[in-house]
C-alpha positions in Angstrom: 121.3 160.8 275.0 123.6 162.4 277.5 123.5 166.1 277.8 126.3 168.3 279.2 125.0 170.9 281.5 125.4 174.3 279.4 127.2 176.2 282.3 130.0 173.1 282.7 131.2 173.7 279.2 132.5 170.7 277.3 133.8 167.6 279.5 137.1 166.3 278.1 138.5 163.3 280.3 139.5 161.5 277.3 143.5 161.6 276.8 144.2 159.3 273.7 142.0 157.3 271.1 143.3 153.9 270.8 141.9 151.5 268.0 142.8 148.0 268.9 142.8 145.7 265.7 143.2 141.8 266.0 145.4 140.7 263.2 145.7 137.1 262.0 149.1 137.7 260.1 150.7 139.7 263.0 153.9 140.1 261.3 152.6 141.4 257.9 150.3 143.7 259.6 152.8 145.1 261.7 155.4 145.6 258.7 152.3 147.0 256.8 151.5 149.7 259.3 154.7 150.6 261.0 157.1 150.0 258.0 155.2 150.7 255.0 152.7 153.6 256.2 155.1 154.9 258.5 153.4 154.4 262.1 156.1 154.9 264.7 156.4 152.1 267.1 155.4 153.7 270.8 156.0 150.5 272.5 155.8 146.7 272.2 154.6 143.8 274.9 154.9 140.2 274.7 154.3 137.0 276.9 155.6 133.7 277.2 152.6 132.5 275.7 153.1 134.0 272.2 151.0 137.0 272.7 152.2 140.1 271.2 151.1 143.5 270.8 152.8 147.0 269.4 151.3 150.1 269.8 151.7 152.2 266.8 151.9 156.5 267.0 149.1 157.5 264.6 149.4 161.3 265.3 146.3 163.2 266.4 142.9 161.3 266.8 139.4 162.0 265.9 136.5 160.4 266.0 134.2 160.9 263.1 130.5 159.9 263.9 128.7 159.9 260.5 124.9 159.2 259.9 123.8 156.5 257.4 123.3 159.3 254.8 126.8 160.8 255.2 128.4 157.6 255.0 126.6 156.9 251.9 127.7 160.1 250.4 131.3 159.8 251.3 131.3 156.2 249.8 129.6 157.4 246.8 132.2 160.5 246.3 135.2 158.5 247.2 134.5 155.3 245.7 131.4 155.6 243.3 129.4 152.9 245.1 128.6 151.7 248.9 131.6 149.7 250.1 132.7 150.7 253.4 131.6 148.5 256.5 130.3 150.4 259.5 133.9 151.2 260.4 136.7 152.8 258.3 140.3 153.9 259.5 141.2 157.2 257.9 145.0 158.2 257.8 145.8 162.2 257.3 148.8 162.0 254.9 151.1 164.6 253.3 150.9 163.1 250.0 147.7 160.8 249.4 149.1 159.6 245.6 152.4 158.6 246.9 151.3 156.6 250.3 148.7 154.9 248.2 151.1 153.6 245.4 153.4 152.8 248.6 150.6 151.0 250.2 149.4 149.2 247.0 152.9 148.0 246.4 153.2 146.8 249.9 149.7 144.3 249.5 146.9 146.8 249.9 144.1 146.4 247.4 143.2 149.7 245.7 139.4 150.1 246.2 139.4 153.6 244.6 142.2 156.3 243.5 143.0 159.3 245.0 139.8 161.9 244.1 139.6 165.2 245.1 136.3 165.3 247.1 133.8 168.1 247.5 135.3 168.9 251.0 138.6 169.7 249.1 140.6 166.8 250.1 142.4 164.2 248.4 141.1 160.9 249.4 142.1 157.0 248.2 140.4 153.9 249.4 142.1 150.6 250.2 141.4 147.2 251.7 144.6 146.7 254.0 146.0 143.9 256.3 144.2 142.8 259.3 141.0 143.3 257.6 140.7 147.1 257.7 139.3 149.3 255.2 140.8 152.4 255.1 141.1 156.2 253.5 144.1 157.8 253.2 143.6 161.4 252.7 145.6 164.8 252.0 143.9 167.9 253.0 143.6 170.7 250.3 142.5 173.3 252.8 143.2 174.3 256.3 140.4 174.1 258.8 140.1 177.7 258.7 139.6 177.5 255.1 137.1 174.8 255.1 135.2 176.5 258.0 134.2 179.3 255.3 132.8 177.1 253.1 128.9 176.1 252.9 127.8 173.2 254.7 130.8 173.1 257.4 131.0 174.2 260.7 130.1 173.1 264.2 126.7 171.5 265.3 126.5 174.4 267.6 127.0 176.8 264.7 124.3 175.1 262.7 122.0 175.4 265.7 122.3 179.3 265.7 
């Protein structure tokens, strides 16, 4: 495992996290994520041989790394059973119930309805176009409010 020297502080050369998804039905996936979920189109490219890509804005990106026990816990809390593949895409939304209804109406399959989690977010699970297993979530508490709850904090804080 790579270690960052303490005197240098955190290293951050990353400017963007981009998740690249191959969609067999490109038009349906584009319509779902852009038009129904509401991710604005940043740019699109095409070539003469039929190759196409559209880059959609998804707000702030984070990379959530969970150990197997946490992944099982999240599945159990949100769905009641193990369902998520190794990768799951989560979208923070303003209204998880309304977004879930809208996505299901547009062809997503509801795996679990919006459920309040122990970490105080309202989370729903769906199987969506392009083979993605997704969560839509609505935070009920601010980061500052969550930080004061038991079990929350950073790895550095836990080590103290």
